[in-house]
Structure formats: C-alpha cells, structure tokens
N, C-alpha and C positions, 0 to 999 in steps of 0.2 A: 505496499500501499505506499503511498506516494507519500510522502515522509512530512509536508504541508497543509497537507491535507485531513491527516491526524494532529497536524495540531487544529487547523480548524474545528471534525470533530469533541473534542474535547474543548474546546471554545476557550484554550490557550495559545501562549507564544511563547518562541523563540529561545522570549529572557524568564522563561517560571520556573523554577524550580523544578525541583525533583518529586516534595510534598507536595509543589500548591496539581501539579496534574496528576500526581492519587486524591488530593483532593475532590480535583475539579467532577475524574473517571466515577470513584463514590456518588458524588449528588447526583450525575446523570444517572447512574447506572439506577435508584433509586429509583429514577422520574421514568425512563420505561421499564422501569421490570414489568415482565403481564404478571402478577400480582396486585401495580397501577391502574394496566390498562389490561381490565378479564374481557372487553367487550372486541380487544385485539391486537391475542395476543401470538400470530399467528408477526404479525406488524412488529409486535415489541421483542420474539420473538430475531427477528430479522434483525429491528437493530438494535438489542443487546451484541449480538454475535459482529455485528459494525463498529462497537464501542472496545470487547475485545477485542477485535484485529488488530486495531486503532490504534487501544491502553499498550500493548505488550510488541508491534512494529514501534512505536514510537519511547517507547523505555528501551528498548532492543537497540532503536539508533542511538539513541542521548552513551547507551555507555560506551557500543564501540563502535560509535564516529564520532562522538560533539567531548574529545579530546581534551578541547579550552573549557570547557565552560567554566559558569561565570563563578555557577560555588564549593566548584574547587580550584578555581584561580585566585578565589583574595589570600590577604594575609595580614593579620592583628594591624604588624604593626612596621614603619620603614624600615629596620632587625631582617623580623622576617623574608624583606621583599629579596631584601643583596643579596640574605645566606641562601634562595634559591635563584643569584644571577650565578655565583657564585662555584653554585653544585651544579649550572646547570653547561657551565664554563670547564668544570672539571672532566665531568661526562664528556662536551665535545672533545676536549682533549684525550682522554681514555681511546677516545671510541678512535679517532688518529695517527692517539699509537696505535690500536688494533690493527689496523688496513699497514701497518709494515713489516706486521709481524709476520713470519715462518708460516708455511699452513698444519704443522704439528701447534705453537705456541698460539695458534688462533682460533685452536676447534678445543685445549685445554684451555682457553678464556673462555671463550663460550659454552663447552659443559658447567664451566665452575658455573658464572652466571646465570647459567641456566636450574641449578642445583639450589643458586642465593630465592630468585625468584622462586619459583614451584615450593620454593618450602614455605616461603609468605603466604602463598596463597594458600599450601595447605594449611599453616593453622591459621585460616581467616576461616575457612571451607573447617575447622575444629572450630570454631570459637558460632558458629552457625551452633552445632547439637549441645554441645556443651553448653550452652543459657534460651538453648529450646527453642531458639526463632525463626524453627518452621510452625509453630505455636503463635495463631496471627492474632487472638488475643495480651497476648506475654512479649511479643515485638514491641507492639503501642508502648506499652508502659514506657515512661523517659525513660528510663536507666539503660531497655533495653533498646529500645530505640536507637542510640547513641550508640549503642553494642554494634548496632546491626549499620547502622549507617559504617560504621567505618570500615567495619566490614564489608559492604559493595567498594565504600571508596579503596580502600584492600586490591579486590575481585577488579574494578576498574587499571589500578597502577602495574600492575601486574601483567596485564592483558596488553594494557599499548609496549613494553615493558618486552612483553614475549614479540610483539610484532615485531618491534625492533628489532631485535634477535634474527628474524626472517631476512632481515635485510643485507645481515652484514655476510654469509656464508650462503656455499651452493652447497653442502656438503648434504647427501641425501638422505642419509642418520639423522641428522644433523637437527635436516630440516620436520622430518617426519616427528620429531621428537617435538619440534617448541609449535607445529599446525598440530596435533594432537590436542598437547597440554592445555592450550593457549584457546582451540573450541572449547575442552571441559569446563573452563573458566566463564568463559562464552556462557557456556547453553544451563552450566549449576546455573549461574545469575537470574537468568526468567524463567530455568524452573522458583529458582528464591520467591519469585512476584506470582507465582501463581494462583490463585486462592480456593482452599478446598478446602473454605467453611458456605455449605445450602445456606440460605437464607430466607426460602420458601417448599412446604409440597404439597404447597395446590394443582402444581400444575404434573399430571404423572412422568409423562414423557421425559421430563427435563430432574423428575424426579430418580427414574431406569437408567436416569443418561453421568447422573454425581452417584450412583450406583455405583456403577461400571467405575465407571475414575476415580474414587476415596481407595478402592477397593483393588481397582493398580498403583496407588500414590498413597495404603498402607505396604505392596512389597517394596514400592522401591521406598520407600522412608529406612526398610530393614540393612535392604543394599546399599545407597551408598551412604548408609551410615555406621555402618560396615569398612569398607571405607577409605573414608574421611575420618572416624571417631574411636570405634571400640577397637580396629586395627594397633593405632596408634597408643591406645588400651592395651591391649593386648601381647603386640610386637610383634602380632604376620595376622596374612592375611584368612581366613577362617574363607576356605572357599564352597566349604561345603553349606553354606550360608549366603553367600553373594550368588551363587551360581542360579539355582533355582527362584531366590528373592529377583536376580530380575529380570529373568526370564518369565515368569509367571507376571511381571508385572508390562514387558512390553507385549503378551498374549492382553489385557491387561484395553491398553489403550487401542488393540490395532483393534479388539473384537468394536469398543466405545468409539470408534473413526468408523468403523463399518455400520455396526447400527442403529448406531444417533448423529448421522451427518450435521443433521438437522441444529441439533443444539448449540443450547450457549456453552455448555462445556465442551467444546471439539475443539477449542482455540488452543484453554490451558491443554486438553488429548495429547492436539500435538506436539505443540512442547514438551511435554514432557517423552513424549516417546522421541525430541528429536535427543535431547534429555540421555535418555536412555544409550543411545547407536554411539552419545560421547563415553559414555562412558566404559563399553561397550568394550570398544578403539582404545582406550585409557587401558582397563586391561591385562587386555590383548597385547601392548603393548610393555607398558611396562613393569607386569607383574606373571613375564611364565617362564620366570623360573622356580618359585615363588614357588 
C-alpha cells in the first residue's frame, strides 16, 4: 500500500510520532468496528481490513525506511549532539579503515561487528519476554511502555546497522547471515505490533477467525520464547519443543488465511506467517550444529 495513502487513511502526517499513529489507529478502529456498524457489517469488516493493512504497512515503513525519524533524532542538549557528531566521524573513519584492510582482516572485522549487533538485538528480544511485553495490558503500563519503546529503538538501530554491513562485503556466506538476521529483526518487530486481543464476540465469522489465529499465536509464542528467552536461561535450544510449536503455528496461520481470508485477522495472520518463515531461516542457518 502506498505510504502517503497510509498516512491519509490513519489521519496522521509524516511528522506524527509512532504513539500518535497508534492512538489514531485505535480511535478509528473503534469507529469502524463491526459492532459499531451492525447494519453494514460487510462494509465495516472491509474498513477494518484497510485500516489494519495501512497501520501495519506504515509502522513497518517507519521502522525499516524512515531511519531519521524525528523522535529518534532528538537530543536533550548540545553536548549530546556534539557527542553524536564525534561518534559519526569515528564511525566513518572506521569504515574508511575497513576498506583498506586485506580480505581476511575485513572478514574478521565484519564477523566481530555482526556478533556485537546480533547480541544487542537478542538482548532486546530477551527483554520482550522477560517483562511480558507481548501482553498489551502490561505493555501499556508506564514503566513497561518505556522498556518496550527502548526495545524497539534497539531493534531499529540494529536493523539499520545490519543493513549497513551488507554494503561492506560481497562475501556470500556473510551476506546470508546478515540478511537472514536483519529480516528476523524486522519481522519480529512487525509480529510484536500485532493485536492479539479480540474486542467483540458478536460476529461469528470474526470470532472463528480469531480463535484459529490465537491458537497459532499460542504455538508461535512458545516457539520464539524458547529461542530468545528459555534457551538463554537454559544454555541450549530444545529442538523437541521449538520444531513442533513453529510447525503447528504455521499450519494454524495458513488455515486461517485460507478459511477466513475476508476476516480482519487476515492481516495479522500473514504477518505472523512471514515471521515464522524468518524464524525457520534463522534456525536453519544458525543452529544446524546444535
């Protein structure tokens, strides 16, 4: 969907913060919800699908493309701005130095940098489960909201750092690792923004779609919690748990898209299905030896 159209649908502007967009989305969802329009439910379902699609597309765009969004570029004072300028200059000097390294040295540098970025992202995803931020009610609490916002900021920075790494090499093996992990970060973010609470039980079709979606989401939750939380606490990955859970989740979301393609839950189902593909690629590439 065209990004300008997304802004128009959600009645926001490019200068709006992510919080502004979420607030507008929730207000419009209340307006167009089928329960609020009992005499024209088909129209209401269509409007909700358009609204969900626009919100998902816009938030994904701002995460993936709008790297210089105002809310992430504000500095509290001049000292921080000067510090950021020095850091940028140092970063450029390092990149210039990197271009002059031999192939083996360049590869070692990129691997070490990748590990740093990956660990930062994994730490952010760990906090997602540590503070139960998948629970929207807990996420909306003031202290948890700050943790969630910081988590998203970290993921956003690591995503763009990963994209930067792909411009510094043509080594196919390294590029596979950078691209797979970069896509995982992006799809994890998209999945974390998906609604997982139904707000009405009056439309049977929507209820059945939600139940199948939620069943898949429960399987998915166990699967990626094992990967990004339980594994780190335990010290190793339990393939007997993660494999079946991810497979069952994938089956549920595929069924949901086939049986309830017109449901307002179709958008979330597709996002979760995309995330599952990223999880599978990540596991296959990074855990083949475990």
